[in-house]
LUMVEXVEX-516237 format. One record per residue (C-alpha): x, y, z. Coordinates in steps of 0.25 Angstrom, whole numbers, padded with zeros to 4 digits, always signed. Layout:
N
XYZ...
end
This chain:
557
+0300-0339+0801+0311-0328+0798+0325-0332+0799+0329-0332+0813+0341-0324+0818+0351-0336+0817+0348-0337+0802+0348-0322+0800+0362-0321+0805+0366-0332+0795+0359-0324+0784+0369-0313+0787+0381-0322+0782+0373-0324+0768+0371-0309+0767+0386-0307+0770+0390-0316+0758+0379-0312+0748+0386-0299+0742+0398-0307+0738+0390-0318+0733+0381-0309+0724+0394-0302+0719+0399-0315+0714+0386-0319+0708+0385-0306+0700+0399-0308+0695+0395-0322+0690+0404-0329+0701+0395-0341+0704+0398-0351+0716+0405-0362+0709+0396-0374+0704+0401-0388+0709+0408-0397+0699+0402-0410+0694+0411-0417+0703+0408-0409+0716+0393-0410+0713+0394-0425+0713+0402-0424+0726+0392-0415+0733+0380-0423+0729+0386-0436+0734+0390-0430+0747+0377-0422+0750+0365-0424+0742+0354-0432+0749+0353-0442+0738+0366-0448+0741+0362-0453+0755+0360-0468+0754+0354-0469+0767+0341-0462+0762+0338-0472+0751+0336-0487+0749+0332-0496+0737+0318-0498+0733+0314-0513+0735+0303-0514+0725+0297-0509+0712+0304-0505+0699+0316-0499+0705+0319-0509+0716+0333-0507+0721+0333-0492+0718+0338-0483+0730+0330-0471+0733+0326-0463+0745+0320-0471+0756+0308-0462+0756+0304-0465+0741+0307-0480+0743+0297-0480+0755+0287-0475+0745+0290-0485+0734+0291-0497+0744+0277-0493+0749+0264-0500+0747+0252-0494+0739+0242-0485+0746+0231-0493+0740+0228-0508+0740+0227-0511+0725+0216-0521+0728+0207-0511+0735+0207-0501+0723+0196-0503+0713+0201-0500+0700+0188-0503+0693+0182-0490+0700+0189-0479+0693+0187-0465+0699+0193-0457+0688+0197-0461+0673+0206-0452+0664+0215-0452+0653+0227-0446+0660+0229-0447+0675+0240-0437+0680+0245-0440+0694+0250-0427+0700+0245-0413+0699+0258-0405+0699+0265-0399+0687+0268-0412+0680+0255-0418+0682+0247-0406+0678+0256-0404+0665+0253-0418+0662+0238-0416+0663+0239-0404+0654+0246-0412+0643+0238-0425+0645+0225-0416+0643+0230-0410+0631+0231-0424+0624+0216-0425+0626+0217-0433+0639+0208-0432+0652+0217-0430+0664+0216-0432+0679+0227-0426+0688+0227-0433+0701+0235-0425+0711+0239-0428+0726+0236-0414+0731+0230-0402+0724+0233-0400+0709+0247-0393+0709+0252-0397+0723+0265-0402+0718+0280-0400+0717+0277-0391+0705+0272-0381+0714+0284-0381+0722+0294-0379+0711+0299-0364+0711+0311-0362+0702+0308-0364+0688+0307-0373+0676+0318-0376+0666+0317-0374+0651+0326-0370+0640+0317-0360+0634+0328-0349+0631+0334-0356+0619+0345-0346+0616+0353-0351+0627+0346-0363+0632+0340-0376+0627+0335-0390+0631+0349-0395+0629+0355-0387+0640+0343-0390+0649+0345-0405+0646+0359-0404+0650+0356-0397+0663+0345-0407+0667+0354-0418+0664+0366-0412+0672+0357-0409+0684+0352-0423+0684+0367-0428+0684+0364-0434+0670+0356-0445+0676+0343-0440+0670+0335-0447+0659+0340-0439+0647+0327-0441+0639+0319-0435+0651+0328-0423+0651+0328-0421+0636+0312-0420+0637+0313-0411+0649+0322-0401+0643+0316-0401+0629+0302-0399+0634+0305-0388+0643+0303-0376+0634+0290-0381+0630+0286-0383+0644+0289-0368+0647+0281-0364+0635+0269-0373+0639+0269-0367+0653+0270-0353+0648+0258-0355+0639+0249-0360+0650+0253-0347+0658+0264-0351+0667+0271-0338+0673+0285-0340+0672+0294-0328+0676+0297-0319+0664+0305-0307+0661+0297-0294+0657+0299-0297+0642+0292-0311+0644+0305-0319+0644+0305-0331+0654+0314-0329+0665+0324-0341+0667+0335-0344+0677+0346-0354+0681+0343-0366+0690+0353-0376+0696+0360-0384+0686+0355-0376+0674+0364-0371+0663+0354-0361+0657+0344-0351+0663+0331-0359+0659+0323-0359+0673+0310-0353+0670+0302-0349+0682+0290-0342+0688+0296-0334+0700+0299-0345+0711+0285-0352+0709+0288-0359+0695+0281-0372+0699+0269-0366+0705+0267-0357+0692+0269-0369+0683+0259-0378+0692+0249-0366+0691+0250-0366+0676+0248-0381+0673+0238-0383+0684+0229-0371+0679+0230-0377+0665+0226-0390+0670+0214-0385+0678+0209-0378+0665+0207-0391+0659+0197-0397+0668+0190-0405+0658+0202-0414+0655+0211-0413+0668+0205-0417+0681+0213-0415+0694+0211-0424+0706+0217-0418+0718+0222-0424+0731+0222-0438+0724+0236-0444+0723+0239-0456+0715+0242-0468+0724+0243-0479+0713+0244-0480+0698+0234-0489+0691+0239-0498+0680+0231-0506+0670+0232-0521+0667+0242-0517+0655+0251-0510+0665+0248-0496+0661+0245-0485+0670+0230-0483+0671+0228-0473+0682+0230-0471+0697+0224-0473+0711+0222-0460+0718+0220-0457+0732+0210-0446+0736+0217-0439+0747+0204-0432+0751+0195-0444+0752+0205-0455+0754+0200-0463+0742+0207-0469+0731+0203-0466+0717+0206-0473+0704+0210-0465+0691+0210-0473+0678+0219-0466+0667+0225-0469+0654+0238-0463+0658+0244-0458+0670+0254-0446+0673+0262-0447+0686+0266-0433+0691+0266-0435+0706+0279-0427+0708+0290-0429+0718+0292-0434+0732+0299-0423+0741+0289-0426+0752+0296-0439+0755+0306-0430+0761+0318-0439+0757+0329-0439+0768+0320-0430+0776+0323-0418+0767+0313-0407+0766+0306-0405+0753+0300-0395+0743+0290-0404+0738+0275-0403+0739+0267-0411+0749+0263-0422+0740+0276-0425+0734+0278-0439+0739+0282-0447+0727+0268-0454+0724+0270-0456+0709+0284-0463+0711+0277-0473+0721+0265-0477+0712+0272-0477+0699+0284-0485+0705+0273-0495+0710+0267-0496+0696+0281-0499+0690+0287-0486+0686+0302-0486+0690+0309-0474+0697+0322-0467+0694+0331-0456+0700+0324-0457+0714+0337-0458+0720+0339-0443+0719+0330-0432+0725+0332-0418+0723+0334-0409+0735+0332-0395+0731+0343-0387+0737+0335-0375+0742+0323-0379+0751+0319-0370+0763+0325-0374+0776+0321-0362+0784+0310-0357+0787+0306-0371+0792+0292-0369+0788+0296-0369+0773+0306-0380+0774+0308-0387+0761+0302-0377+0752+0309-0375+0739+0318-0363+0737+0319-0362+0722+0332-0364+0715+0328-0351+0707+0335-0344+0719+0348-0350+0716+0346-0349+0701+0344-0334+0703+0358-0334+0711+0355-0336+0726+0366-0342+0733+0366-0354+0743+0374-0350+0755+0378-0357+0768+0378-0352+0782+0391-0344+0780+0384-0337+0768+0393-0343+0758+0388-0349+0745+0392-0364+0744+0386-0369+0731+0383-0364+0717+0368-0361+0718+0364-0367+0705+0370-0381+0707+0360-0392+0703+0350-0395+0714+0357-0408+0720+0370-0401+0720+0365-0389+0727+0357-0397+0737+0370-0405+0741+0378-0393+0742+0368-0387+0752+0367-0400+0760+0383-0400+0760+0383-0386+0766+0373-0389+0777+0378-0403+0781+0392-0404+0777+0399-0391+0779+0390-0385+0790+0387-0372+0783+0371-0374+0783+0363-0363+0789+0356-0368+0802+0341-0366+0803+0333-0365+0816+0328-0379+0815+0343-0385+0814+0343-0387+0799+0353-0381+0789+0351-0374+0776+0358-0365+0766+0355-0350+0763+0349-0347+0749+0353-0333+0747+0341-0327+0740+0343-0312+0744+0355-0312+0735+0345-0312+0723+0339-0299+0728+0353-0294+0730+0357-0298+0715+0344-0295+0708+0337-0284+0716+0328-0283+0728+0315-0291+0727+0321-0301+0717+0319-0313+0726+0305-0309+0730+0301-0307+0715+0308-0320+0709+0305-0329+0721+0291-0325+0726+0288-0338+0731+0300-0340+0740+0299-0325+0744+0285-0327+0749+0288-0340+0756+0300-0335+0764+0293-0321+0767+0282-0329+0775+0293-0333+0785+0299-0319+0786+0310-0321+0776+0313-0312+0764+0322-0321+0755+0326-0308+0747+0333-0304+0760+0336-0317+0767+0341-0330+0761+0334-0343+0762+0338-0355+0770+0338-0368+0761+0341-0383+0761+0339-0394+0751+0325-0400+0750+0319-0412+0743+0314-0406+0730+0313-0416+0718+0311-0430+0715+0323-0432+0705+0318-0446+0701+0305-0453+0699+0297-0462+0690+0304-0467+0677+0298-0461+0664+0301-0457+0650+0302-0444+0643+0288-0446+0638+0284-0447+0653+0280-0462+0651+0284-0473+0661+0285-0488+0660+0270-0489+0664+0262-0485+0651+0252-0474+0654+0260-0468+0666+0268-0455+0663+0277-0447+0672+0278-0432+0674+0286-0423+0684+0294-0426+0696+0289-0440+0698+0297-0445+0686+0312-0447+0686+0323-0446+0677+0322-0432+0671+0331-0425+0681+0340-0437+0684+0346-0435+0698+0344-0420+0700+0334-0410+0694+0338-0396+0691+0329-0384+0694+0318-0381+0685+0317-0395+0679+0306-0401+0688+0295-0390+0683+0300-0393+0669+0299-0408+0672+0285-0408+0676+0281-0400+0664+0288-0408+0654+0285-0421+0659+0271-0417+0663+0268-0413+0649+0274-0425+0643+0267-0435+0652+0254-0428+0651+0255-0428+0636+0259-0443+0635+0249-0447+0645+0238-0441+0638+0242-0447+0625+0244-0461+0631+0230-0460+0638+0223-0456+0625+0231-0465+0615+0239-0476+0622+0233-0480+0635+0228-0495+0637+0216-0498+0646+0216-0509+0656+0212-0514+0669+0217-0505+0681+0226-0512+0691+0234-0509+0703+0241-0522+0702+0255-0515+0702+0252-0510+0716+0249-0523+0722+0262-0529+0716+0270-0517+0722+0264-0519+0736+0267-0534+0735+0281-0531+0731+0283-0522+0743+0278-0534+0752+0287-0544+0745+0299-0535+0747+0296-0534+0762+0295-0519+0762+0287-0512+0773+0273-0512+0768+0268-0501+0777+0272-0490+0768+0262-0485+0757+0264-0476+0746+0262-0466+0739+0264-0457+0751+0254-0446+0746+0258-0436+0757+0269-0434+0766+0267-0436+0781+0273-0425+0790+0267-0430+0803+0278-0430+0814+0282-0443+0820+0278-0439+0834+0264-0434+0829+0262-0448+0822+0265-0455+0835+0255-0446+0842+0245-0449+0831+0247-0464+0832+0246-0464+0847+0233-0456+0846+0227-0466+0836+0231-0478+0845+0225-0472+0857+0213-0468+0850+0211-0483+0845+0213-0487+0860+0201-0479+0865
end
């Protein structure tokens, strides 16, 4: 769907102000960044996380009393999908050294490093191998590889500042120190990062960065990284087995309280499968498909917070789930692409965000939570949002100014993924700006873990977005793809070593599940909910009502 005439008329205002904005940018006159005090004010006034009506306290489990989003509490206060008494744990379907739950970037990196320790590995993934938020990540991966003007020290300070200095320092230290080696590792496996003709890696700024350390592969960085690790894992079939369409629905502990496997659900046969393992890596990713506060999301179809649920049920505490990252720039028009990520790389390259009057209102490289809050303020509070045909409001991301500054064809070359996406709707983003609005993007918090990826449950390791603490209360661009590789590698290496040298065998048990279900009943919580969700249900309410009516009438005949 091309822009209708109403929006094309509004684009003229963007075009009118563009020359002056470009002149200022070329002269080094950036729109002023907000002071720390003003950042705090705009967050408190407009960021979705501050809305108390959208959250409540958890009534059961390790974090009883912790106030987080209602949608997440609904999952944590739900009963298991399985009756522990009906699962025959003596009938083991698969046995392995290391079980990796999740087949995205973190899980696949973990599998590779576990295999290199000499372990046999099973990857159990909900959908296909690689169907994960890793594939959706576009902009880049941070790493201080250019030592003559950058270092892990500066990277560390940026990460801590972006997270409002609430991050767990030891996790950030590990993240930033390991970053250069991750880039080397990926390059050795054939990852095609963008380079200059002389072979030097291209780098650029991201929101909240003090140095240009964002490495990228055009605007499909996550997909290229996923291709790299997935291909490598598939080249090790003797040691790495992939079980697709089989999400984990419960962790299995042994009589010593150690993690000893998981119960999987085969989505094709509707059967439950028991996997016994000497160690387990949890790498199930995020939860954007919960659509907290009814926001659209960039996340893949299976991002429903499963790992949080089953690990919490087993006794692993959660942290930082009171904050969620709303990416500033998600597609708001065309509606068919609503929620899809528009990479921060556009803003890193210099594209302005402008309102309905064509005026820039925020420094384009503020940290993501600040940027999102400013966009919401513009649309909601000062009524300068751009109206869409469906009655929503957005903000222009002026991509054509990049062609004007760097030459015709720059956008098509540097952002091929988005250029192709919008061209399907008859929109050339080298000539017309994109209409955006904040979209649910990243689960800032998650399960508590240590810098060696261990948890309070022996034998259970954490990797990627399912873990909390690394990014504090806000993640900077390029640190998620880094996170999954750093802690994917660390979790895999340590899970492999633990499986071969430290694991203690014992009788398998789901007693923790029975206790959790009993705790729900004792707290007088609605027992009709079950979790994990596995997949979101987008059936419209009136359609559900018709289905219920049809089913009822069918039983009466």
